[in-house]
C-alpha positions as CSV (number, residue, x, y, z in Angstrom):
1,M,75.9,2.6,14.3
2,V,76.8,5.2,16.5
3,L,78.8,7.0,13.6
4,T,75.9,6.1,11.1
5,Q,73.6,7.6,13.0
6,Q,75.8,11.0,13.1
7,R,76.1,10.5,9.2
8,A,72.5,10.7,8.9
9,K,71.9,13.8,11.0
10,L,74.5,15.5,9.1
11,K,73.0,14.8,5.7
12,N,69.7,16.0,6.8
13,R,71.0,19.1,8.3
14,I,72.4,19.6,4.9
15,H,69.3,19.0,3.2
16,A,67.5,21.5,5.7
17,T,69.6,24.2,5.1
18,L,69.4,24.3,1.3
19,A,65.5,23.3,1.9
20,K,65.2,26.3,3.8
21,Y,66.3,28.1,0.3
22,A,64.2,26.0,-1.7
23,L,67.2,24.2,-3.4
24,R,68.0,20.8,-4.3
25,V,70.2,18.6,-5.3
26,E,69.1,17.7,-8.7
27,G,70.3,14.9,-11.2
28,S,70.9,12.6,-8.5
29,S,69.3,10.2,-6.5
30,D,72.0,10.6,-3.4
31,A,73.2,14.4,-3.2
32,F,76.5,12.7,-1.6
33,N,77.8,10.5,-4.3
34,K,79.9,11.5,-6.5
35,K,78.4,13.0,-9.0
36,G,75.8,14.7,-6.3
37,R,78.4,15.9,-4.5
38,L,79.4,18.5,-7.6
39,E,76.0,19.5,-8.4
40,L,75.8,20.1,-4.1
41,A,78.6,22.5,-4.1
42,R,77.0,24.3,-6.7
43,C,74.1,24.8,-4.5
44,L,76.6,25.6,-1.7
45,Q,77.9,28.8,-3.2
46,T,74.2,30.3,-3.8
47,L,73.5,30.0,-0.4
48,P,74.2,33.6,1.8
49,E,77.8,34.4,3.1
50,L,77.8,32.8,6.5
51,T,75.0,30.3,6.0
52,R,77.5,28.7,3.4
53,Y,80.1,29.2,5.6
54,S,78.2,26.5,8.0
55,A,76.8,24.6,5.7
56,E,80.7,24.0,4.4
57,R,82.1,22.8,7.8
58,V,79.0,20.5,8.5
59,L,79.9,19.0,5.3
60,D,83.5,18.8,6.5
61,Q,82.1,16.7,9.5
62,L,80.2,15.0,7.2
63,D,83.6,13.6,5.6
64,S,85.5,13.2,8.6
65,V,82.6,10.8,10.2
66,E,82.2,9.1,6.4
67,E,86.5,8.7,6.8
68,Q,86.1,7.0,10.3
69,I,83.3,4.5,8.9
70,G,85.4,3.4,6.5
71,L,87.6,2.6,8.9
72,F,85.4,0.1,11.3
73,E,84.7,-1.0,7.8
74,Q,87.8,-1.8,6.8
75,R,89.0,-3.4,10.5
76,M,85.7,-5.6,10.5
77,K,86.6,-6.9,6.8
78,E,89.9,-7.9,8.6
79,V,88.7,-9.4,11.9
80,F,85.7,-11.5,10.4
81,T,86.2,-14.3,7.9
82,P,84.0,-15.0,5.5
83,C,82.3,-18.1,5.8
84,E,79.5,-19.7,3.9
85,D,76.8,-18.2,6.1
86,L,78.1,-14.4,5.4
87,R,78.2,-15.3,1.3
88,L,74.3,-16.2,1.8
89,L,73.4,-13.1,3.5
90,M,75.4,-11.3,1.0
91,S,73.1,-12.3,-1.9
92,L,70.1,-10.3,-0.3
93,P,69.2,-7.1,-1.5
94,G,70.9,-4.3,0.5
95,V,73.1,-6.7,2.3
96,G,76.7,-6.4,2.0
97,F,79.6,-7.7,4.0
98,I,79.5,-5.2,7.1
99,L,75.5,-5.3,7.3
100,A,76.0,-9.5,7.0
101,V,78.4,-9.7,10.0
102,V,76.1,-7.5,11.8
103,I,73.3,-10.1,11.3
104,L,75.4,-13.3,11.6
105,S,76.4,-12.0,14.8
106,E,73.3,-11.3,16.3
107,V,71.1,-13.9,15.0
108,G,72.5,-17.1,16.5
109,D,71.1,-20.0,16.0
110,I,68.0,-19.7,13.6
111,E,66.2,-23.0,14.4
112,R,65.8,-21.4,18.3
113,F,62.7,-19.5,16.1
114,P,59.9,-21.7,14.8
115,R,58.6,-19.1,12.1
116,A,60.0,-16.2,9.8
117,A,56.9,-13.9,11.7
118,Q,58.4,-14.9,14.8
119,F,61.9,-13.9,13.7
120,A,61.0,-10.7,11.9
121,S,59.5,-9.6,15.2
122,Y,62.7,-10.5,17.4
123,A,64.2,-8.2,14.7
124,G,62.4,-5.2,15.3
125,T,60.9,-5.0,11.7
126,T,57.2,-5.7,12.9
127,P,55.1,-2.9,13.7
128,R,52.8,-2.3,16.9
129,V,48.8,-3.7,16.1
130,H,45.7,-1.8,17.5
131,A,42.7,-3.3,17.5
132,S,39.7,-1.4,18.7
133,G,36.1,-1.9,17.0
134,G,36.9,-4.4,14.6
135,K,39.4,-2.0,13.2
136,V,42.7,-2.6,12.9
137,H,46.0,0.1,12.7
138,L,49.5,-0.5,12.6
139,G,51.5,1.5,14.7
140,Q,55.5,2.2,14.3
141,L,58.4,-0.7,14.6
142,R,58.5,-2.0,18.4
143,Q,61.4,-0.8,20.4
144,D,61.7,-3.9,22.4
145,V,63.6,-5.6,20.1
146,N,67.1,-7.1,19.5
147,R,68.3,-3.1,18.0
148,Y,71.4,-4.3,16.1
149,L,69.5,-6.3,14.2
150,K,66.7,-3.9,13.5
151,W,69.3,-1.1,12.6
152,A,70.3,-3.5,10.2
153,F,67.5,-4.2,8.2
154,V,66.5,-0.8,8.3
155,E,70.2,0.6,7.1
156,A,69.5,-2.3,4.0
157,A,65.9,-1.4,3.1
158,N,66.6,2.3,3.3
159,S,69.9,1.4,0.6
160,I,67.4,-0.4,-1.2
161,S,65.2,2.5,-1.5
162,L,68.2,5.0,-2.5
163,T,69.2,2.5,-5.2
164,R,65.5,1.5,-7.1
165,R,65.8,2.9,-9.6
166,R,69.0,0.6,-11.1
167,C,66.6,-2.5,-10.5
168,P,63.1,-1.3,-11.2
169,R,62.1,-5.1,-11.4
170,R,62.8,-6.6,-8.3
171,H,60.6,-7.8,-5.7
172,V,61.9,-5.1,-2.8
173,T,61.7,-2.0,-5.3
174,L,58.3,-3.0,-6.1
175,L,56.9,-3.3,-2.6
176,Y,58.8,-0.4,-1.5
177,E,56.7,1.8,-4.4
178,R,53.9,0.5,-3.9
179,V,54.2,0.9,-0.1
180,R,55.1,4.3,-0.3
181,S,52.1,5.5,-2.8
182,R,49.9,4.4,0.6
183,R,51.3,5.5,3.2
184,G,54.6,7.0,2.5
185,H,58.4,6.3,3.0
186,Q,58.7,5.5,6.4
187,T,56.3,2.7,6.2
188,A,57.7,1.3,2.9
189,V,61.2,1.0,4.6
190,G,59.5,-0.5,7.3
191,A,58.0,-3.3,4.9
192,V,61.5,-3.9,2.8
193,A,62.5,-4.2,6.5
194,R,60.5,-6.8,7.3
195,H,60.4,-9.0,3.7
196,L,64.1,-9.2,4.5
197,A,64.5,-10.1,8.2
198,E,61.8,-13.0,6.7
199,A,64.1,-13.8,3.9
200,V,66.9,-14.1,6.2
201,Y,65.0,-16.3,8.2
202,W,64.7,-18.9,5.0
203,V,68.0,-18.1,3.6
204,L,69.7,-19.8,6.9
205,K,66.6,-22.2,7.7
206,K,67.5,-23.7,3.9
207,R,71.1,-22.5,3.7
208,E,70.1,-21.5,-0.2
209,E,70.9,-18.2,-1.2
210,Y,68.0,-15.5,-1.7
211,R,65.6,-15.9,-4.3
212,E,62.8,-13.6,-5.7
213,P,59.6,-14.3,-4.4
214,T,56.2,-15.1,-5.8
215,Q,53.6,-12.0,-5.2
216,C,52.4,-13.9,-2.4
217,S,55.4,-16.1,-0.9
218,I,56.3,-12.8,1.7
219,S,53.8,-11.6,4.4
220,S,55.0,-8.2,4.1
221,T,53.7,-7.9,0.5
222,K,50.1,-7.0,2.1
223,R,51.0,-4.3,4.0
């Protein structure tokens, strides 16, 4: 978690540097994948000398953090033995082996949660609700929650937002696009994270792989 947070900060710093000079990486949904790095290198060459030097050092630090994350992921694959529950969790969109391990380790016995909504709240994927004068306002995601589950579901939701063009008709993609058009990226990620949390509840409860839901079967689609 610490390293992925550092990775996000370093990526944001590079994007901020490019934005200062009205530059952006074109032709790739991710400026830091193989294709995006080629375009990123071209953008960096157009920066003033000292700014370019600083940005390249940040990029070096990013590569170092990526390497350390890779080592952690490899170690987790060596330590944690694949099992049926992990296979079921990995059927969810955006959830690979690493996030599945985190989720399974933190959920414990799913039977201790009587409802999917209660588990979603425990996982930190439901917003604070403020009601006054007959009006209801949804605030930020709660902080007094299981922060490991919250991190895992938000990571998965962010991954979906980055790769959504590969599966434009999937429920999570349509959910993200619909909420983003009304309330922006952060709220859309939160909606997808909640959907994933509720889906995890049913996957583990019924011991079935994830299935594309109908329009009204998941409460987060109504946000």
